[in-house]
C-alpha positions as CSV (number, residue, x, y, z in Angstrom):
1,M,50.4,44.0,-45.6
2,N,49.8,45.5,-42.2
3,A,46.5,44.3,-40.7
4,G,46.1,47.3,-38.5
5,R,47.1,48.4,-35.0
6,Y,43.6,48.2,-33.4
7,L,42.0,44.8,-33.0
8,V,38.3,44.4,-32.1
9,T,37.3,40.9,-31.0
10,V,33.9,39.3,-30.4
11,T,34.2,36.2,-28.2
12,V,31.2,34.1,-27.2
13,D,31.7,31.7,-24.3
14,G,35.4,32.0,-24.7
15,Q,35.5,31.2,-28.4
16,P,36.5,33.9,-30.9
17,M,33.6,34.7,-33.2
18,L,34.7,37.8,-35.1
19,R,38.0,39.7,-35.4
20,G,38.8,42.9,-37.2
21,W,41.9,45.2,-37.4
22,W,41.9,48.9,-38.2
23,Q,44.7,51.5,-38.5
24,S,42.5,54.2,-37.0
25,E,41.6,54.1,-33.3
26,T,38.5,56.2,-34.1
27,T,37.3,53.7,-36.7
28,A,38.0,50.7,-34.3
29,R,36.0,52.4,-31.5
30,R,33.1,52.8,-33.9
31,K,33.3,49.2,-34.9
32,H,33.5,48.1,-31.2
33,A,30.3,50.0,-30.5
34,R,28.6,48.6,-33.6
35,W,29.5,45.1,-32.7
36,I,28.2,45.6,-29.2
37,G,24.8,46.5,-30.8
38,E,25.0,43.6,-33.2
39,H,26.3,40.8,-30.9
40,G,26.1,42.1,-27.3
41,D,22.8,40.2,-26.7
42,R,24.4,36.8,-27.3
43,P,24.8,34.9,-24.0
44,G,28.4,34.9,-23.0
45,A,29.4,37.7,-25.4
46,W,32.6,39.6,-24.7
47,I,33.8,42.4,-27.0
48,T,37.2,44.0,-26.7
49,L,39.3,46.7,-28.4
50,T,43.0,46.2,-28.1
51,D,46.0,48.3,-29.2
52,E,48.1,45.6,-30.7
53,E,51.2,47.8,-30.7
54,T,51.2,48.2,-26.9
55,G,49.1,45.1,-25.9
56,T,46.7,47.3,-24.0
57,V,43.0,46.6,-23.8
58,L,41.4,50.0,-24.5
59,T,37.8,49.0,-23.8
60,E,35.8,46.0,-23.3
61,W,32.1,45.1,-23.0
62,P,30.7,44.2,-20.7
63,E,33.0,46.1,-18.3
64,K,34.7,44.1,-15.6
65,P,33.4,44.9,-12.2
């Protein structure tokens, strides 16, 4: 079973809290935005969307300066 190409991760103070994989980039981007709304107010929160096939971070929150 393929878990999905696109990984969304919520990390708090360097510790993984949530992970989810999706086949659709559109769905993964919606989940990324949703998890920002649900978990972005946690101190030390970091939320990323990664293309597991290429290893590229597609977006992250908060953005790096």
